[in-house]
N, CA, C and O of each residue as an XYZ file, in Angstrom:
280
protein
N     173.073   -226.026    108.509
C     173.678   -225.751    109.813
C     174.344   -227.015    110.333
O     173.755   -228.096    110.316
N     175.563   -226.867    110.791
C     176.254   -228.025    111.341
C     175.695   -228.345    112.722
O     175.269   -227.450    113.452
N     175.701   -229.607    113.067
C     175.223   -230.016    114.385
C     176.308   -229.741    115.412
O     177.455   -230.150    115.236
N     175.944   -229.046    116.486
C     176.910   -228.732    117.534
C     176.533   -229.470    118.804
O     175.375   -229.453    119.221
N     177.506   -230.114    119.414
C     177.281   -230.828    120.657
C     177.505   -229.863    121.811
O     178.505   -229.145    121.835
N     176.584   -229.840    122.768
C     176.688   -228.888    123.861
C     177.904   -229.126    124.735
O     178.566   -228.174    125.148
N     178.205   -230.373    125.021
C     179.279   -230.679    125.968
C     180.621   -230.251    125.406
O     181.077   -230.794    124.400
N     181.258   -229.280    126.050
C     182.579   -228.848    125.620
C     182.596   -228.077    124.322
O     183.650   -227.939    123.702
N     181.447   -227.569    123.895
C     181.377   -226.831    122.630
C     182.091   -225.497    122.775
O     181.895   -224.792    123.765
N     182.913   -225.146    121.802
C     183.651   -223.889    121.807
C     183.085   -223.012    120.690
O     183.030   -223.430    119.533
N     182.670   -221.807    121.038
C     182.067   -220.912    120.064
C     183.013   -219.743    119.840
O     183.395   -219.069    120.796
N     183.397   -219.491    118.593
C     184.405   -218.490    118.308
C     183.859   -217.154    117.835
O     184.584   -216.160    117.843
N     182.598   -217.106    117.423
C     182.074   -215.843    116.918
C     180.569   -215.783    117.106
O     179.937   -216.787    117.437
N     180.001   -214.612    116.897
C     178.571   -214.415    117.100
C     177.739   -215.292    116.160
O     176.679   -215.775    116.557
N     178.200   -215.508    114.918
C     177.448   -216.333    113.983
C     177.338   -217.765    114.498
O     176.270   -218.373    114.434
N     178.449   -218.299    115.009
C     178.407   -219.646    115.561
C     177.537   -219.678    116.807
O     176.863   -220.674    117.070
N     177.548   -218.595    117.575
C     176.687   -218.522    118.745
C     175.233   -218.626    118.316
O     174.438   -219.294    118.978
N     174.876   -217.977    117.221
C     173.503   -218.060    116.727
C     173.179   -219.496    116.299
O     172.062   -219.965    116.518
N     174.137   -220.194    115.695
C     173.923   -221.593    115.328
C     173.608   -222.429    116.562
O     172.712   -223.272    116.536
N     174.345   -222.193    117.640
C     174.113   -222.940    118.870
C     172.737   -222.605    119.420
O     172.028   -223.492    119.894
N     172.352   -221.342    119.364
C     171.033   -220.959    119.845
C     169.957   -221.696    119.061
O     168.982   -222.176    119.641
N     170.126   -221.787    117.756
C     169.142   -222.510    116.946
C     169.138   -223.994    117.303
O     168.080   -224.621    117.361
N     170.319   -224.547    117.540
C     170.429   -225.974    117.838
C     169.796   -226.330    119.178
O     169.159   -227.376    119.299
N     169.960   -225.479    120.181
C     169.448   -225.822    121.508
C     168.031   -225.304    121.734
O     167.452   -225.527    122.797
N     167.474   -224.620    120.750
C     166.154   -224.012    120.913
C     165.113   -225.023    121.378
O     164.292   -224.714    122.241
N     165.141   -226.234    120.809
C     164.165   -227.252    121.177
C     164.369   -227.762    122.594
O     163.430   -228.283    123.196
N     165.557   -227.629    123.134
C     165.865   -228.195    124.438
C     165.634   -227.226    125.598
O     165.581   -227.643    126.754
N     165.497   -225.941    125.294
C     165.375   -224.945    126.353
C     163.936   -224.491    126.541
O     163.135   -224.524    125.607
N     163.624   -224.072    127.744
C     162.286   -223.582    128.038
C     162.290   -222.060    128.180
O     161.441   -221.493    128.867
N     163.242   -221.410    127.534
C     163.372   -219.959    127.632
C     162.805   -219.290    126.392
O     162.754   -219.889    125.318
N     162.382   -218.050    126.549
C     161.801   -217.311    125.432
C     162.857   -216.560    124.631
O     162.773   -216.503    123.404
N     163.849   -215.984    125.306
C     164.872   -215.201    124.623
C     166.239   -215.825    124.869
O     166.853   -215.619    125.915
N     166.700   -216.586    123.890
C     167.939   -217.338    124.056
C     169.157   -216.417    124.063
O     170.174   -216.743    124.676
N     169.064   -215.279    123.391
C     170.210   -214.372    123.321
C     170.627   -213.891    124.708
O     171.802   -213.599    124.932
N     169.692   -213.807    125.627
C     170.006   -213.285    126.944
C     171.003   -214.187    127.681
O     171.744   -213.711    128.540
N     171.027   -215.470    127.358
C     172.009   -216.371    127.970
C     173.425   -215.936    127.610
O     174.303   -215.868    128.471
N     173.639   -215.641    126.322
C     174.972   -215.243    125.883
C     175.302   -213.835    126.351
O     176.448   -213.545    126.692
N     174.297   -212.954    126.370
C     174.517   -211.602    126.886
C     174.927   -211.669    128.350
O     175.865   -210.993    128.775
N     174.217   -212.488    129.114
C     174.526   -212.621    130.543
C     175.937   -213.179    130.734
O     176.699   -212.693    131.570
N     176.270   -214.193    129.957
C     177.599   -214.799    130.061
C     178.688   -213.785    129.711
O     179.751   -213.765    130.331
N     178.414   -212.951    128.717
C     179.409   -211.983    128.274
C     179.694   -210.940    129.364
O     180.842   -210.544    129.563
N     178.656   -210.503    130.059
C     178.833   -209.441    131.045
C     179.182   -209.961    132.442
O     179.753   -209.233    133.254
N     178.835   -211.227    132.718
C     179.094   -211.780    134.059
C     180.063   -212.959    134.026
O     180.273   -213.623    135.042
N     180.653   -213.219    132.858
C     181.623   -214.304    132.645
C     181.006   -215.692    132.630
O     181.668   -216.646    132.223
N     179.748   -215.837    133.063
C     179.118   -217.159    133.019
C     177.601   -217.028    133.097
O     177.067   -216.025    133.572
N     176.923   -218.066    132.619
C     175.472   -218.148    132.704
C     175.097   -219.620    132.809
O     175.733   -220.475    132.193
N     174.075   -219.908    133.581
C     173.617   -221.283    133.758
C     172.243   -221.456    133.140
O     171.438   -220.524    133.134
N     171.966   -222.661    132.613
C     170.611   -222.971    132.181
C     170.370   -224.466    132.289
O     171.309   -225.249    132.435
N     169.108   -224.853    132.217
C     168.704   -226.250    132.365
C     167.773   -226.596    131.215
O     166.903   -225.803    130.854
N     167.957   -227.797    130.630
C     167.062   -228.194    129.550
C     165.871   -228.970    130.111
O     165.781   -229.211    131.315
N     164.963   -229.355    129.222
C     163.731   -230.018    129.657
C     163.981   -231.377    130.308
O     163.148   -231.869    131.069
N     165.126   -231.979    130.008
C     165.458   -233.283    130.584
C     166.144   -233.163    131.930
O     166.509   -234.170    132.537
N     166.322   -231.928    132.404
C     166.934   -231.724    133.712
C     168.441   -231.627    133.698
O     169.066   -231.582    134.758
N     169.049   -231.595    132.500
C     170.499   -231.445    132.420
C     170.870   -229.985    132.627
O     170.205   -229.086    132.113
N     171.924   -229.759    133.373
C     172.384   -228.403    133.666
C     173.600   -228.066    132.815
O     174.489   -228.895    132.623
N     173.623   -226.841    132.311
C     174.721   -226.390    131.455
C     175.263   -225.061    131.963
O     174.557   -224.286    132.608
N     176.524   -224.819    131.657
C     177.187   -223.570    132.005
C     177.766   -222.975    130.727
O     178.482   -223.655    129.992
N     177.459   -221.715    130.461
C     178.105   -220.986    129.375
C     179.131   -220.079    130.019
O     178.796   -219.253    130.868
N     180.376   -220.231    129.615
C     181.438   -219.356    130.122
C     181.946   -218.485    128.981
O     182.008   -218.924    127.833
N     182.302   -217.270    129.300
C     182.864   -216.345    128.317
C     184.271   -215.981    128.766
O     184.462   -215.321    129.788
N     185.256   -216.423    127.981
C     186.661   -216.183    128.332
C     187.423   -215.750    127.095
O     187.365   -216.404    126.054
N     188.132   -214.651    127.215
C     188.991   -214.208    126.124
C     188.284   -214.055    124.792
O     188.864   -214.347    123.747
N     187.047   -213.604    124.814
C     186.302   -213.399    123.580
C     185.680   -214.654    123.007
O     185.162   -214.622    121.891
N     185.715   -215.768    123.740
C     185.135   -217.027    123.267
C     184.115   -217.553    124.276
O     184.253   -217.361    125.484
N     183.099   -218.213    123.754
C     182.094   -218.850    124.605
C     182.395   -220.339    124.715
O     182.810   -220.970    123.742
N     182.185   -220.891    125.895
C     182.332   -222.326    126.127
C     181.046   -222.816    126.780
O     180.575   -222.229    127.755
N     180.481   -223.893    126.241
C     179.280   -224.473    126.833
C     179.657   -225.824    127.420
O     180.141   -226.706    126.711
N     179.435   -225.979    128.712
C     179.813   -227.197    129.418
C     178.600   -227.799    130.104
O     177.793   -227.081    130.694
N     178.472   -229.115    130.024
C     177.405   -229.803    130.743
C     177.857   -230.016    132.178
O     178.977   -230.466    132.419
N     176.992   -229.695    133.127
C     177.341   -229.818    134.546
C     176.708   -231.064    135.134
O     176.884   -231.344    136.320
């Protein structure tokens, strides 16, 4: 699996989305990571926070996911 950086990461397909979920699994305190992408897909955005207190935004635009550090 390639290492993906959260800041400004662009995800083009569901497989890459799964890679990101695996990559950030250690940093999140959530049980079901898929719900972040589901929420972003239906509401255009989703927010989450990692254990270090960093805030992230997942945006869904034009069939692509964008993960931005806030």
